[in-house]
C-alpha positions as CSV (number, residue, x, y, z in Angstrom):
1,X,1.1,-12.4,-13.3
2,X,1.5,-8.7,-14.1
3,X,4.5,-8.4,-11.9
4,X,6.2,-11.3,-13.6
5,X,5.5,-9.7,-17.0
6,X,6.9,-6.5,-15.7
7,X,10.1,-8.2,-14.5
8,X,10.7,-9.9,-17.8
9,X,10.4,-6.6,-19.6
10,X,12.9,-5.0,-17.3
11,X,15.4,-7.9,-17.8
12,X,14.9,-7.7,-21.5
13,X,15.9,-4.1,-21.5
14,X,19.5,-5.3,-20.7
15,X,19.6,-4.0,-17.1
16,X,22.3,-6.0,-15.2
17,X,20.5,-7.2,-12.1
18,X,22.8,-10.1,-11.2
19,X,24.9,-8.3,-8.5
20,X,22.1,-6.3,-6.9
21,X,19.0,-8.4,-7.7
22,X,16.2,-7.6,-5.3
23,X,13.8,-10.1,-3.7
24,X,10.7,-8.8,-2.1
25,X,9.2,-11.3,0.4
26,X,5.5,-10.8,0.4
27,X,2.0,-11.8,1.5
28,X,-0.7,-11.5,-1.2
29,X,-3.0,-9.1,0.7
30,X,-0.4,-7.1,2.7
31,X,-0.8,-3.3,2.1
32,X,2.7,-2.7,3.4
33,X,4.2,-5.0,0.8
34,X,2.2,-3.0,-1.8
35,X,4.0,0.2,-0.8
36,X,7.4,-1.3,-1.5
37,X,6.2,-2.9,-4.8
38,X,4.7,0.4,-6.0
39,X,8.0,2.3,-5.3
40,X,10.0,-0.4,-7.0
41,X,7.7,-0.3,-10.0
42,X,7.7,3.6,-10.1
43,X,11.5,3.5,-10.2
44,X,11.7,0.7,-12.8
45,X,13.7,-1.5,-10.5
46,X,13.5,-5.2,-11.4
47,X,12.6,-7.5,-8.5
48,X,11.5,-11.0,-7.8
49,X,8.4,-11.2,-5.6
50,X,8.3,-14.2,-3.3
51,X,4.9,-14.8,-1.6
52,X,4.6,-16.7,1.6
53,X,1.8,-17.8,3.9
54,X,1.9,-15.8,7.1
55,X,-0.2,-18.4,8.8
56,X,2.5,-21.0,8.1
57,X,5.8,-19.1,8.0
58,X,8.7,-20.9,6.5
59,X,11.7,-21.4,8.7
60,X,14.0,-19.5,6.4
61,X,11.6,-16.5,6.7
62,X,11.6,-16.6,10.5
63,X,15.4,-16.4,10.4
64,X,15.5,-13.2,8.3
65,X,12.4,-11.3,9.6
66,X,13.0,-10.4,13.3
67,X,9.3,-9.3,13.7
68,X,7.9,-12.1,11.6
69,X,6.3,-9.6,9.2
70,X,6.4,-8.7,5.6
71,X,7.7,-7.0,3.5
72,X,11.3,-8.1,3.7
73,X,13.7,-7.0,1.0
74,X,16.8,-9.0,0.2
75,X,19.7,-7.6,-1.8
76,X,23.3,-8.6,-2.1
77,X,23.3,-10.6,1.1
78,X,21.6,-7.8,3.0
79,X,18.1,-7.9,4.6
80,X,15.8,-5.0,5.3
81,X,12.5,-5.2,7.1
82,X,9.7,-2.7,7.8
83,X,8.1,-1.0,4.8
84,X,9.1,2.5,5.8
85,X,12.7,1.6,6.0
86,X,12.6,-0.3,2.7
87,X,10.9,2.5,0.9
88,X,13.3,5.1,2.2
89,X,16.2,2.9,1.2
90,X,14.9,2.6,-2.4
91,X,14.4,6.4,-2.5
92,X,18.0,7.0,-1.5
93,X,19.5,4.5,-4.0
94,X,17.3,4.6,-7.1
95,X,15.9,7.4,-9.2
96,X,13.7,9.1,-10.1
97,X,13.1,10.9,-6.8
98,X,9.7,10.4,-5.3
99,X,10.1,12.6,-2.3
100,X,10.0,16.4,-2.7
101,X,13.4,18.1,-2.5
102,X,12.3,20.8,0.0
103,X,13.0,19.5,3.6
104,X,9.8,21.0,5.1
105,X,7.6,19.6,2.4
106,X,9.3,16.2,2.6
107,X,8.8,16.2,6.4
108,X,5.1,17.1,6.1
109,X,4.6,14.4,3.6
110,X,6.3,11.9,5.9
111,X,3.9,13.0,8.7
112,X,0.9,12.3,6.4
113,X,2.5,8.9,5.6
114,X,2.3,8.1,9.3
115,X,-1.3,9.3,9.3
116,X,-2.0,6.9,6.5
117,X,-0.4,4.0,8.5
118,X,-2.7,4.8,11.4
119,X,-5.7,4.5,9.1
120,X,-4.5,1.1,8.0
121,X,-4.3,0.0,11.6
122,X,-7.9,1.1,12.2
123,X,-9.0,-0.7,9.1
124,X,-8.2,-4.1,10.7
125,X,-11.3,-3.8,12.9
126,X,-13.4,-2.9,10.0
127,X,-12.3,-6.0,8.1
128,X,-12.4,-8.6,10.9
129,X,-14.1,-7.1,13.9
130,X,-16.8,-9.2,15.6
131,X,-18.2,-6.6,18.0
132,X,-20.7,-4.2,16.4
133,X,-19.9,-1.4,18.9
134,X,-16.2,-1.6,18.3
135,X,-16.8,-1.7,14.6
136,X,-18.9,1.5,14.7
137,X,-16.3,3.3,16.8
138,X,-13.6,2.5,14.2
139,X,-15.8,3.4,11.3
140,X,-16.4,6.8,12.9
141,X,-12.8,7.2,13.6
142,X,-11.8,6.4,10.1
143,X,-14.4,8.8,8.7
144,X,-13.0,11.5,11.0
145,X,-9.5,10.9,9.7
146,X,-10.8,10.9,6.1
147,X,-12.3,14.3,6.8
148,X,-9.0,15.6,8.1
149,X,-7.3,14.2,5.0
150,X,-9.8,15.9,2.8
151,X,-9.0,19.3,4.5
152,X,-5.3,18.8,3.8
153,X,-5.9,17.9,0.2
154,X,-8.1,21.0,-0.4
155,X,-6.0,23.4,1.7
156,X,-3.7,24.7,-1.1
157,X,-6.4,25.0,-3.7
158,X,-4.1,23.3,-6.1
159,X,-5.0,19.7,-5.6
160,X,-4.5,17.0,-8.1
161,X,-4.4,14.5,-9.3
162,X,-2.1,13.2,-6.5
163,X,-1.5,14.2,-2.9
164,X,0.9,17.0,-3.6
165,X,-0.2,18.0,-7.1
166,X,0.6,16.6,-10.5
167,X,3.5,14.4,-9.5
168,X,3.3,11.0,-7.9
169,X,5.2,10.8,-4.6
170,X,5.8,8.2,-1.9
171,X,2.9,9.5,0.2
172,X,0.7,8.3,-2.7
173,X,2.2,4.9,-2.5
174,X,1.2,4.7,1.2
175,X,-2.5,5.6,0.6
176,X,-3.0,3.6,-2.6
177,X,-3.2,0.2,-0.8
178,X,-5.6,1.7,1.8
179,X,-8.0,2.9,-0.9
180,X,-7.7,-0.4,-2.7
181,X,-9.4,-2.1,0.2
182,X,-12.4,0.1,-0.2
183,X,-12.6,-0.6,-3.9
184,X,-13.5,-4.2,-2.9
185,X,-15.4,-3.4,0.3
186,X,-17.8,-1.1,-1.6
187,X,-18.7,-4.0,-3.8
188,X,-20.3,-5.8,-0.9
189,X,-21.1,-3.1,1.6
190,X,-23.2,0.0,1.7
191,X,-20.5,1.8,3.8
192,X,-19.3,4.7,1.8
193,X,-16.4,6.0,3.9
194,X,-15.4,8.8,1.5
195,X,-18.9,10.0,0.5
196,X,-19.0,13.8,0.2
197,X,-15.2,14.0,0.2
198,X,-14.5,15.0,-3.5
199,X,-10.8,15.4,-3.2
200,X,-10.3,12.0,-1.8
201,X,-12.7,10.4,-4.3
202,X,-10.7,12.0,-7.2
203,X,-7.4,11.0,-5.6
204,X,-8.3,7.4,-5.1
205,X,-9.6,7.2,-8.7
206,X,-6.4,8.5,-10.1
207,X,-4.4,6.1,-7.9
208,X,-6.4,3.1,-9.0
209,X,-5.6,3.8,-12.6
210,X,-1.8,4.2,-12.2
211,X,0.1,1.2,-13.6
212,X,2.4,0.8,-10.6
213,X,-0.6,0.6,-8.3
214,X,-2.4,-1.9,-10.5
215,X,0.7,-4.1,-10.8
216,X,1.5,-4.1,-7.1
217,X,-1.0,-6.9,-6.5
218,X,-2.0,-10.2,-8.1
219,X,-4.7,-10.1,-10.7
220,X,-7.3,-11.8,-8.5
221,X,-6.6,-9.5,-5.5
222,X,-10.3,-8.6,-5.0
223,X,-11.4,-12.3,-5.0
224,X,-8.7,-13.1,-2.5
225,X,-9.7,-10.2,-0.2
226,X,-13.4,-11.2,-0.4
227,X,-12.4,-14.8,0.6
228,X,-10.5,-13.3,3.5
229,X,-13.4,-11.3,4.6
230,X,-15.8,-14.2,4.3
231,X,-13.4,-16.4,6.4
232,X,-13.4,-13.9,9.3
233,X,-17.2,-13.2,8.9
234,X,-17.0,-10.0,10.9
235,X,-19.5,-7.3,11.3
236,X,-18.7,-6.0,7.8
237,X,-19.7,-9.2,6.1
238,X,-22.7,-9.8,8.4
239,X,-24.1,-6.4,7.5
240,X,-23.5,-6.8,3.8
């Protein structure tokens, strides 16, 4: 609902989107879709979000998504897939810039974006894993990675409120969907992955309050995620 309101506001501002209108093919819980949506919202780019059921993929979607995954961005007859590619395209074409200008700083942030992607991959076992031993291995691994991230955030002594200081950047768009999972998980579980990591706690709080992050998901996101977790009934739910 929030996204539709946002899109109407953009169209009412007399931006001509007819020739280059963007469609973002989505799944309601996908964190990689959220990355693209956050960047579009940060750049005030109007777009139409089309949600599909990944368990019952439409034939038209199979034809445009070589990997059968979301997000997919459609614009002017062109199709882009993979969230990193989509985000980098948006950064090149639309302002304001969300990457830092300095090449080394940009490269370092891209490296931490990949680190964030690895944390998302680990999270799948936390959400759905049926084996307690495998669950605990992943929990410890995620905690170790969170501790590494905390060290990076505190290294400069100039943290906040975002990853690289006062300005929101694409690396923030990568981690915001990851942290959003735990906003819901912590409602049902005693697992506090970020306990004792003050920089991460402050960072995730600021991200959760940013309009683009809030508007990147449907209003009942938490309810849908909880339904997903209950359906899989993994270790996380059984220990709740």
